[in-house]
C-alpha positions as CSV (number, residue, x, y, z in Angstrom):
1,M,-23.5,-12.1,12.9
2,S,-22.1,-9.1,14.6
3,A,-24.1,-5.9,15.0
4,D,-21.3,-3.6,13.6
5,V,-20.8,-5.5,10.4
6,P,-23.0,-4.5,7.5
7,K,-25.1,-7.2,5.9
8,D,-23.3,-7.1,2.7
9,D,-19.9,-7.4,4.3
10,A,-20.8,-10.4,6.4
11,H,-20.0,-13.0,3.9
12,K,-17.0,-11.3,2.2
13,H,-13.4,-12.2,2.7
14,W,-12.0,-10.4,5.7
15,L,-9.6,-8.4,3.5
16,V,-12.4,-7.0,1.4
17,R,-14.5,-5.9,4.2
18,T,-15.1,-2.2,4.5
19,K,-14.1,-2.2,8.3
20,T,-10.9,-4.1,7.6
21,I,-9.9,-1.7,4.8
22,R,-10.5,1.3,7.1
23,R,-8.4,-0.3,9.9
24,L,-5.6,-1.1,7.4
25,W,-5.5,2.4,6.1
26,I,-5.3,3.7,9.8
27,L,-2.5,1.1,10.5
28,F,-0.4,2.2,7.4
29,I,-0.9,5.9,8.1
30,A,0.2,5.3,11.7
31,A,3.2,3.4,10.6
32,L,4.2,6.2,8.3
33,A,3.7,8.9,11.1
34,V,5.8,6.7,13.5
35,T,8.5,6.6,10.9
36,V,8.5,10.4,10.6
37,L,8.4,10.7,14.4
38,F,11.5,8.6,14.7
39,D,13.4,11.4,12.8
40,F,13.1,13.5,16.1
41,I,14.4,10.8,18.3
42,V,17.0,9.0,16.2
43,D,20.0,11.0,15.0
44,R,20.6,9.6,11.4
45,H,23.7,10.1,9.4
46,G,23.0,9.9,5.7
47,R,25.6,8.4,3.4
48,F,24.3,10.0,0.1
49,G,22.9,13.4,1.2
50,L,19.3,12.7,0.1
51,D,18.8,10.0,2.7
52,A,19.7,12.5,5.4
53,T,16.5,14.7,4.7
54,F,13.6,14.8,7.0
55,G,11.2,12.0,6.9
56,F,13.2,10.1,4.1
57,P,12.1,6.6,5.2
58,A,8.5,7.5,5.0
59,W,8.4,9.4,1.7
60,Y,10.9,7.1,0.0
61,G,8.7,4.1,1.1
62,L,5.6,5.8,-0.2
63,L,7.1,6.8,-3.5
64,T,8.6,3.4,-4.0
65,C,5.2,1.8,-3.3
66,V,3.6,4.2,-5.9
67,A,6.3,3.4,-8.5
68,M,5.7,-0.4,-8.0
69,I,1.9,0.0,-8.4
70,I,2.4,2.0,-11.6
71,G,5.0,-0.4,-12.9
72,A,2.6,-3.4,-12.2
73,K,-0.2,-1.7,-14.0
74,A,2.0,-1.0,-17.0
75,L,3.3,-4.5,-17.1
76,G,-0.3,-5.8,-16.9
77,T,-1.2,-3.8,-19.9
78,V,1.7,-5.2,-21.8
79,L,1.1,-8.8,-20.9
80,Q,-2.6,-8.6,-21.1
81,R,-4.2,-11.1,-23.5
82,E,-7.8,-11.1,-25.1
83,D,-10.5,-13.1,-23.4
84,T,-10.6,-15.5,-26.3
85,Y,-6.8,-16.1,-26.3
86,Y,-7.0,-19.8,-25.5
87,D,-10.2,-20.6,-27.4
88,H,-9.7,-23.2,-30.2
89,E,-12.2,-23.0,-32.9
């Protein structure tokens, strides 16, 4: 067992560990920051006006991800069944 891994995280799946979650957040934030920084380097020519705004790929990706999560939660509440749905009495 590694010294930097907490006891409770040692037997968890690697995607559920606290250290991995922190690293993924840092990776995702860095990816968004690089996307915004590319606006200073690359001269983009928007086709629809809105896509020519500063940081468009970053904020559009973030808003789309949030919309997908909200949509999935809403769909989950519509499709959710009771715990006893398949019980045959």
